[in-house]
N, C-alpha and C positions, 0 to 999 in steps of 0.2 A: 405944729409939729416938731417933735423935737430933733435937732441935727443926726444925733446917733440913729433914731427912727427912720430918718430919710436916707440915712448912709444905707443901713440894712435894707431897705425898701428896694433902693437902687439896685444893690448887690443882687438880691432876690430875682427881680425883674430880668437885668443882665444875664444870670445863670439861665433863667426860665429861656430867654429868648436865644441862648447860644445853644441849649440843648434841643431847641425846637428846629434851628435851622441846621443842626448836625443830623436830625432824625430826617428832615425834610430830603436834605441832600444824600440820604442814603436810601431813599424809595426807588425801589424797581419801577420803571415805566415801560409801556408797550403798547403796541398798536396792531391792528388786524385790518387790512384794506384803505391803510391812511393813504392821502394824499400826498402829503410831503412831512418831512423831517428836516430838520436845519442842517444836520451832517451828511446828508446824501445830495445827489444831484437835482437840481431843480426838477428836471425833465422827468426822476425817477416818480412812479405812480404804483397804487394797488400795493402798498408796502406792509409787509409785515414785519414785526422788529420787536426786540426786547432789549432794554438797556439796565443791566445788572451794575449799580456801582461797585467800584473797588475790582471787579472782574473781567465782565465782556461787554460788547454790545455786538447784535447780529441782527442782519437783516437781510430778507429778499425781497426783490421789486422787479417790476416790469418798466423797462427803459429800452429806447432805442441805442443799437451796438456804438454806433458814432459817438453819441452824447456821452455814453460811458466812458469808452475811450480818451475822449478830450478831458472828463473831469479829472480821472485818474492821472493823464499825462500831467495836468496844471498841478496835482497835488505831489507829482513826484513819485507817483507807482506806475509806471508805465505798465501796460499789461502786454503779455506775449502769447504768441499763438502755441497750443498745446500741439507737439508733433509726435510725442510716444506715446506708448500703452501704460506708462506709469501711472499710480493713482495721483492724483490732483484732487485735492476735496477743501471744502470750507464748510465749517461746522454750522448746523441750521439752528433757528430758534424754535421750532416746534416741540423738540422735547421740554425746553424751560416751560414755555406757554403751557403746555400738558401738565406739568409738574404744580405750576400753581392755579390750575382747572380754569385758563381762560380758554384753551380749546379742550371741549369733554374728550375723556378716553372712553371707549366702548365698554359695554358690561363684560366682565370675566368669562370667557369660554363661549361667548356669543361667534357667530360667523365674521361679524364685525370686526369682533376682538382679534381673532385669528389672522384675518388679514393686517390687522393694526400691527399685530405682535411680528408678522413676518416682514413687516415693511421698516421695522425698527432702523436696519442700518441706513436706509433713505430717507427717514425721518431726521436721523442725526447729522447725516453729513450730505452735502451735495457733492456727488462726484462728476468731476468733468473728462471729457473725451477729447481725442484728437481733433483739431479745428476749434475746440472753444478757447476761452482765453481765462489768462490766468496771472496773478500776482502774488506773491507772498514776500514778508520781510518779518523775520523774528528777532529780538533784542536778546542780550544777555539774561535778561530779568525774567524771560517766558512771555512777554507781551508782543506785539507786533499788529500786523496787518496781514490779512488773507483776503483776496479779492478774487471773484470768476464771474464769468459770462458765459454762460449757456446758448449759443448762438441758434440752436434750433428751437428753444422756448422762448428767446428774447428776454430773457432774465439775468439779472444782477444778483450777485451774493456778495455779503460784506461780512466781515466779523474783524473786531478789533480788541485785543487784550489791555486791560488797562494795567499792567504791571511794570 
């Protein structure tokens, strides 16, 4: 094989490799009822999540309150107890999972659809009440973290903005 041909082949293969790696790194990943993900506490289970590169990561999961509080503290995101009626919320992953067809939407105008439609705000954001736990950190570029724990449900909620 001529030297020029080899150089062109190496360049071509390199470009294909770089494009494949770029495409792979921009793929959305998700899970429903997953036992673990590396970016949540090891004690988290029954995890529903979506990871959308460049934008956000959202999850809701079952976890013991003390384990979640300890993990948050270790990460420098100390949860505090909500004491006021002010709206504290964490974006949920359900609308995104519905949008990509992972969670099916009911047929339009069916009784299930009417209930689904009426529950839109609850599917989009988890709202916390006094006694629940919460942490929020926003960055100037729009990214940050929002974490919450519903003490009655025994569930943690996680949002991370990749900005």
